[in-house]
N, C-alpha and C positions, 0 to 999 in steps of 0.2 A: 507378486513381487518375485523377481528373478533371484535364484539361488545358484551361487558358485562354490566350487570346492576350493580349499585353501590354496592349493597349487595352481589353479586357474586364476584365482585372485591375485597371486604373486606375479604371474606371467602377464596378466592383462589389467594391472592396476589402474593405469591412466584411462582405459576404456570403461572400467567399472565406475570409477569416479564420475565420468561423463554420464553414464547411464543413471547413476544415482541422482545426478543433478536433473536430468530430464524426467525421471519416473518418480522421485521422491525418496527412494531407498532401494537398496539390494541387500541380499543376505549371503553371508560367507559361512560355510559349514566345514568344520574341522573333522579329521577322522574319528576323534573320540566323541563326536556328537554335538560338541559345543557349537552354537550358532551365533553369529555376531551380524549386527545391522550397520550398514554404512549409509549414512543419510546426510545431505547437506545441512549445515547450520543455518537457521533462520536469522535473517538480517535483524538487528535490534534498532536499526536506524529508521526513522520515519520517512515515508515517501514524500512528506511535506517539508523535509529538512533539506532545503536548497539554499545554494549560495546566493546572497544579495548582489545587487548591482548598484554602482555609483551613479547617482543622477542629481541634477541640480533642481528637480522639482520638489516642491514643499508637500506636505501631507494633504493639505487642502487642494492642491492642484491635482494630485493623484485621484483623490476622491471625485473631483469634478470629471476627470477623464472617465472614470469607471461609470459614473452616472450617465455620462453622454453615450458610452458604449451600450449600456443597458437600454437607454432610451431608443437608440437606433435599432436595436435587436427586438424592440417591443416587449421587453421584460418589465413588469410593474415594479415600482419602488417597493423596498421592504415595508411590510405593514399594509399592503394593499393587494387585494386579489380581484382580478377582473375589473379594475377601475373603482372598486369601492373600498373604503377604508375599513380595516379591521380593528374593532375596538376591544381592549382588554376587558375580560369579565371581572367584575368587582368580587373580591373574596368576602367571606362573611364578616371578618374583622373590619373591612372597609365600608361596609353597609351600615 
């Protein structure tokens, strides 16, 4: 982790923020020995949180399209592996 003096940090603040973004964190040390860490704040937003799109397709049509794309790609349907059906094991209560 890179360490800067307080006066360097004041003079090169934008560059220090950029370095912290790239490397994860930088340290700033004062004359009295105190050390501070500057690091980017982690995003609390999920990478799966994306904006939706307007479409005239029904849910069933979307599912049909996804199934067709998987079929063309050779991806077996959920619940099947290598063309064989996977059966759920019965629990002790179900037996």
